[in-house]
C-alpha positions in Angstrom: 83.4 -25.5 -23.3 81.4 -22.3 -23.7 83.5 -19.7 -21.9 87.2 -18.8 -22.3 89.3 -19.3 -19.2 92.7 -18.5 -17.8 94.9 -20.6 -15.5 98.1 -20.7 -13.6 100.2 -23.8 -14.4 102.2 -25.8 -11.7 105.3 -23.7 -12.5 103.2 -20.5 -12.3 103.1 -19.6 -15.9 100.0 -18.0 -17.4 97.8 -20.0 -19.9 94.7 -19.0 -21.7 92.0 -21.4 -22.9 89.6 -20.6 -25.7 85.9 -21.3 -25.6 86.5 -24.6 -27.5 89.0 -25.8 -24.8 92.2 -25.1 -26.8 94.9 -23.9 -24.3 97.7 -21.5 -25.3 100.8 -20.3 -23.5 101.4 -16.6 -24.0 105.0 -17.1 -22.7 105.0 -13.8 -20.8 108.5 -12.9 -19.6 109.7 -10.4 -17.1 110.1 -7.6 -19.7 106.4 -7.9 -20.8 107.2 -9.6 -24.1 104.7 -12.2 -25.3 105.6 -15.3 -27.3 102.8 -17.7 -28.2 103.2 -21.4 -28.2 101.5 -24.7 -27.4 100.7 -26.0 -24.0 103.9 -27.2 -22.3 104.0 -27.5 -18.6 107.6 -28.6 -18.6 108.8 -25.2 -19.9 110.5 -23.0 -17.3 110.1 -19.2 -17.1 112.0 -17.1 -14.6 109.0 -15.0 -13.8 106.0 -16.5 -11.9 102.4 -15.2 -11.9 99.2 -15.3 -9.9 95.5 -14.4 -9.8 94.5 -14.1 -13.5 91.5 -11.8 -13.8 89.4 -11.1 -16.9 88.5 -7.6 -18.0 84.7 -6.9 -18.3 84.9 -7.1 -22.2 86.9 -10.3 -22.2 89.7 -8.8 -24.2 92.4 -8.8 -21.5 93.6 -10.9 -18.6 95.1 -9.0 -15.7 97.8 -10.8 -13.8 100.4 -10.2 -11.1 104.1 -11.1 -11.7 105.3 -12.2 -8.3 108.4 -10.7 -6.7 111.7 -12.6 -6.9 115.3 -12.0 -5.9 116.0 -10.3 -9.2 112.8 -8.3 -9.7 109.9 -6.5 -7.9 106.3 -7.3 -8.3 104.5 -6.0 -11.4 101.0 -5.8 -12.8 100.4 -7.0 -16.4 97.5 -7.1 -18.8 97.7 -9.9 -21.5 95.5 -9.6 -24.6 93.4 -12.8 -24.7 93.8 -13.0 -28.4 97.6 -13.2 -28.1 98.6 -10.1 -29.9 100.4 -8.3 -27.1 100.9 -7.8 -23.4 101.2 -4.5 -21.4 102.9 -3.7 -18.2 100.3 -1.6 -16.3 102.6 -0.7 -13.4 105.2 -1.7 -10.9 104.6 -2.7 -7.3 107.9 -2.0 -5.5 108.4 -3.6 -2.1 104.9 -5.1 -2.1 103.4 -8.5 -2.2 100.3 -8.5 -4.6 97.2 -10.1 -3.2 94.1 -9.2 -5.3 93.1 -7.2 -8.3 89.8 -6.1 -9.8 89.0 -4.3 -13.1 86.7 -1.3 -13.0 83.3 -1.9 -14.7 84.5 0.1 -17.8 87.8 -1.7 -18.0 89.8 1.6 -17.8 91.3 1.0 -14.4 92.5 -1.8 -12.1 92.3 -1.6 -8.3 95.0 -3.6 -6.6 95.4 -4.8 -3.0 99.0 -5.5 -1.8 100.8 -6.3 1.4 103.2 -3.4 2.2 105.1 -4.0 5.3 102.6 -4.6 8.1 99.8 -2.9 6.3 97.6 -3.5 3.3 97.7 -1.0 0.5 94.9 -0.2 -2.0 95.8 1.5 -5.2 94.2 2.2 -8.6 96.2 1.8 -11.9 95.1 3.5 -15.2 95.2 1.0 -18.1 95.5 3.9 -20.6 98.1 6.1 -18.8 100.5 3.3 -18.1 102.5 3.5 -14.9 100.0 5.9 -13.3 99.2 4.8 -9.8 96.9 6.5 -7.4 97.3 5.3 -3.8 93.8 5.2 -2.2 94.2 3.8 1.3 96.3 1.9 3.8 95.1 -0.2 6.7 94.3 -3.5 8.2 91.8 -5.0 7.5 91.2 -3.7 4.0 88.6 -5.0 1.5 87.0 -3.2 -1.5 84.8 -3.3 -4.5 84.2 -0.9 -7.5 81.2 1.4 -7.2 80.8 2.5 -10.8 83.9 4.7 -11.4 84.8 4.9 -7.7 86.2 2.4 -5.2 84.3 1.4 -2.1 86.7 0.4 0.7 86.3 -1.1 4.2 89.4 0.3 5.9 90.7 -0.5 9.4 93.6 0.7 11.4 96.0 -0.3 14.2 93.9 1.7 16.6 90.8 -0.4 15.9 89.0 2.5 14.1 87.2 1.5 10.9 85.5 3.4 8.1 83.6 2.7 4.9 84.8 5.1 2.3 84.2 5.9 -1.4 87.5 6.8 -3.1 87.8 8.6 -6.4 90.8 7.2 -8.3 91.0 10.4 -10.4 91.5 12.6 -7.4 94.4 11.9 -5.0 93.3 12.1 -1.4 89.6 12.5 -2.2 87.1 10.3 -0.4 83.6 10.2 1.0 82.9 8.5 4.4 79.6 6.6 4.6 77.6 6.6 7.9 78.1 4.2 10.8 81.0 2.2 12.2 81.5 -0.9 9.9 82.6 -4.3 11.3 81.9 -8.1 11.4 82.2 -8.6 7.7 84.8 -8.6 4.9 84.2 -7.2 1.4 81.4 -4.5 1.0 79.0 -4.6 -1.9 77.7 -1.9 -4.2 74.1 -2.6 -5.3 71.3 -0.3 -6.6 73.6 2.7 -6.2 74.1 2.0 -2.5 76.7 0.4 -0.3 75.9 -2.8 1.5 77.8 -3.6 4.7 77.6 -4.6 8.3 77.8 -1.9 11.0 77.3 -1.3 14.7 74.2 0.7 15.5 73.5 1.6 19.1 75.8 -1.2 20.2 74.3 -4.0 18.0 75.5 -5.2 14.6 73.2 -5.0 11.6 73.3 -5.7 7.9 72.6 -2.2 6.4 72.8 -0.1 3.3 73.6 3.6 2.7 73.6 5.9 -0.3 76.0 8.8 -0.8 74.7 11.7 1.2 72.8 9.6 3.7 73.2 10.8 7.3 71.9 7.5 8.7 72.1 4.0 7.2 69.1 1.9 6.4 69.0 -1.2 8.6 68.0 -4.5 7.0 68.4 -7.1 9.7 70.4 -7.9 12.9 73.7 -9.6 12.3 74.8 -12.1 15.0 78.4 -13.0 14.2 80.7 -12.7 11.2 78.6 -12.1 8.1 79.6 -13.1 4.5 77.5 -11.7 1.6 77.4 -11.6 -2.2 75.1 -9.7 -4.4 72.8 -11.4 -6.9 73.5 -11.0 -10.7 70.4 -8.8 -11.1 71.4 -6.6 -8.1 68.2 -7.2 -6.1 69.1 -9.8 -3.5 72.0 -10.3 -1.0 73.0 -13.9 -0.3 74.3 -13.9 3.2 75.3 -16.4 5.9 76.6 -15.9 9.4 79.4 -17.5 11.4 78.2 -17.1 15.0 81.6 -18.2 16.4 83.6 -15.8 14.2 86.5 -16.1 11.8 87.6 -19.7 10.9 84.2 -21.3 11.8 81.5 -22.4 9.4 79.0 -20.0 8.0 75.4 -21.0 8.8 71.8 -19.9 8.1 72.2 -19.2 4.5 69.5 -16.9 3.2 68.6 -14.0 0.9 67.8 -10.4 1.8 66.2 -8.0 -0.6 68.3 -4.9 -1.0 65.4 -2.4 -1.0 62.7 -3.9 1.1 64.7 -6.0 3.6 62.6 -9.1 3.0 64.4 -12.2 4.2 64.1 -15.6 2.5 65.8 -18.4 4.6 67.4 -21.2 2.6 68.3 -23.4 5.5 71.4 -24.0 7.8 73.7 -25.2 5.0 77.0 -24.8 7.0 79.8 -23.9 4.6 83.2 -22.3 4.1 82.0 -20.3 1.0 79.1 -19.8 -1.4 78.6 -18.3 -4.9 75.7 -17.2 -7.1 75.2 -18.9 -10.4 75.4 -16.2 -13.1 71.6 -16.5 -13.8 70.8 -16.1 -10.1 68.7 -19.3 -10.0 70.8 -21.0 -7.4 73.8 -20.8 -5.1 76.9 -23.0 -5.0 78.3 -23.9 -1.6 81.7 -25.2 -0.5 81.7 -27.1 2.8 84.7 -28.6 4.7 84.4 -32.3 5.4 86.6 -32.4 8.5 86.7 -36.3 8.5 88.2 -36.4 5.0 89.8 -33.0 5.1 88.4 -32.0 1.7 85.8 -29.6 0.2 82.3 -30.8 -0.7 80.6 -28.8 -3.4 76.8 -28.5 -3.6 74.2 -26.7 -5.6 71.6 -25.1 -3.4 68.3 -24.2 -5.1 66.3 -21.1 -4.1 63.8 -23.4 -2.4 66.6 -24.5 0.0 67.2 -28.0 -1.4 70.9 -29.0 -1.7 72.5 -31.3 -4.2 76.2 -32.3 -3.7 78.0 -32.7 -7.0 81.8 -33.0 -6.2 84.4 -33.6 -3.4 87.8 -32.0 -3.9 91.2 -31.7 -2.3 91.9 -28.0 -3.2 95.1 -26.5 -4.3 96.6 -23.9 -2.1 95.5 -21.1 -4.4 91.9 -22.3 -4.4 92.1 -22.7 -0.6 93.2 -19.1 -0.3 90.4 -18.0 -2.7 87.8 -19.8 -0.5 89.2 -18.2 2.7 88.4 -14.7 1.2 85.6 -15.7 -1.2 83.5 -12.6 -0.6 86.3 -10.5 -2.2 87.5 -12.9 -4.9 84.1 -14.0 -6.1 83.3 -10.4 -7.2 85.9 -10.7 -10.0 87.3 -14.2 -10.3 84.4 -16.4 -11.7 84.6 -20.1 -11.0 81.1 -20.8 -12.4 80.4 -20.9 -16.1 78.1 -18.3 -17.6 75.3 -20.9 -18.1 75.8 -22.2 -14.5 76.3 -25.7 -15.6 80.0 -26.1 -14.8 82.7 -25.0 -12.4 86.4 -24.8 -12.8 87.9 -26.5 -9.7 91.6 -26.8 -8.9 92.9 -29.8 -7.0 92.3 -33.5 -6.7 88.9 -35.1 -7.1 88.0 -37.5 -4.3 86.8 -40.1 -6.7 90.1 -40.3 -8.5 92.2 -43.4 -7.9 95.1 -41.3 -6.6 94.0 -37.7 -6.3 96.5 -35.3 -7.9 96.2 -31.9 -6.2 97.6 -30.0 -9.2 94.8 -30.5 -11.7 92.1 -28.3 -13.2 88.7 -29.9 -13.5 85.5 -28.9 -15.4 82.8 -30.2 -13.0 79.1 -30.4 -13.9 77.0 -28.7 -11.2 74.2 -31.2 -11.7 76.4 -34.0 -10.5 76.7 -35.7 -13.9 80.5 -35.9 -13.8 83.8 -34.1 -14.3 86.5 -33.9 -17.0 90.1 -33.0 -16.5 91.1 -29.8 -18.3 94.9 -29.9 -17.7 97.5 -29.5 -15.0 97.3 -26.3 -12.9 97.0 -24.5 -9.6 94.0 -22.1 -10.3 91.6 -21.3 -13.1 89.0 -18.7 -13.7 86.3 -18.2 -16.4 86.2 -15.2 -18.6 83.0 -13.5 -20.1 81.1 -15.8 -22.5 81.7 -15.2 -26.2 
């Protein structure tokens, strides 16, 4: 192992793995106290947790405590070294869905289900309990744009906007040009927003900087577009589902953020895709409908594809893949050297696939090793 990792056990406790593979249980309870002990999946904690997320400096793991009959949802940060944990804020009457640290680690943006709407808020990790409500709507996806939050916000009326929110100023936002649609999570690259919008009745992949009166059009977009930014910030990996939500993405390719140059990689129908941290390849996840499992492949930048694993995913990983454009921006499944993935579920080549296992799978197809039991796992920054 080269990177630390965090995971959710079958009973939804939080565990943290060191770079050498040693796994610790912080024993986080409902009051925010932390008690370190050895790995023990048979232990029972009243509180249950989800979506562990590493801070940019690798010091903290953010996590949701799920609501129960006795308690409301809460947001915690656990120190990876095991010294302490901190309750960042409460989430009354909300079901937590997704969280993302700001690039400087001073804030956490949180997406929750609140009644029939989604709610986006920012929590200050230094002024504990301080919450700034940024937006409500459906759909609602976001990313950090330096010290601001870029949100794709919809409404019951069908109106949508792409807005930059300042978490330091309640009610302050900047609307970017165009009517966004036909995509999920926006990107922030080269000091500009990347999104799909309707221009004169047709959809386009486009960019815009703050202050632009008109967007810069990159290419037409025929269908639902999924996109992720390259680690160096120069290229957009994108694919399109011509038949819309719930159908495979096709025509995987790269688009240059500044010039609009397009580099096709091939059809590569898939449910999701990810950059390797070095930007030298993409990882795709494809649904094998005959076997009802996920086939994982490494796609080189020349378009060649090399399958390396087949997996029956856990429910958590399945949800992650359903909204991969959002989760992949903050929850890293690929190791920092690009040689391994943390996959949750049952491998197809196992005698009796157990769907509650964490696997460290080599992306070159050389094999996999079981890490431990679990429902979901994510890499932290390399140390």
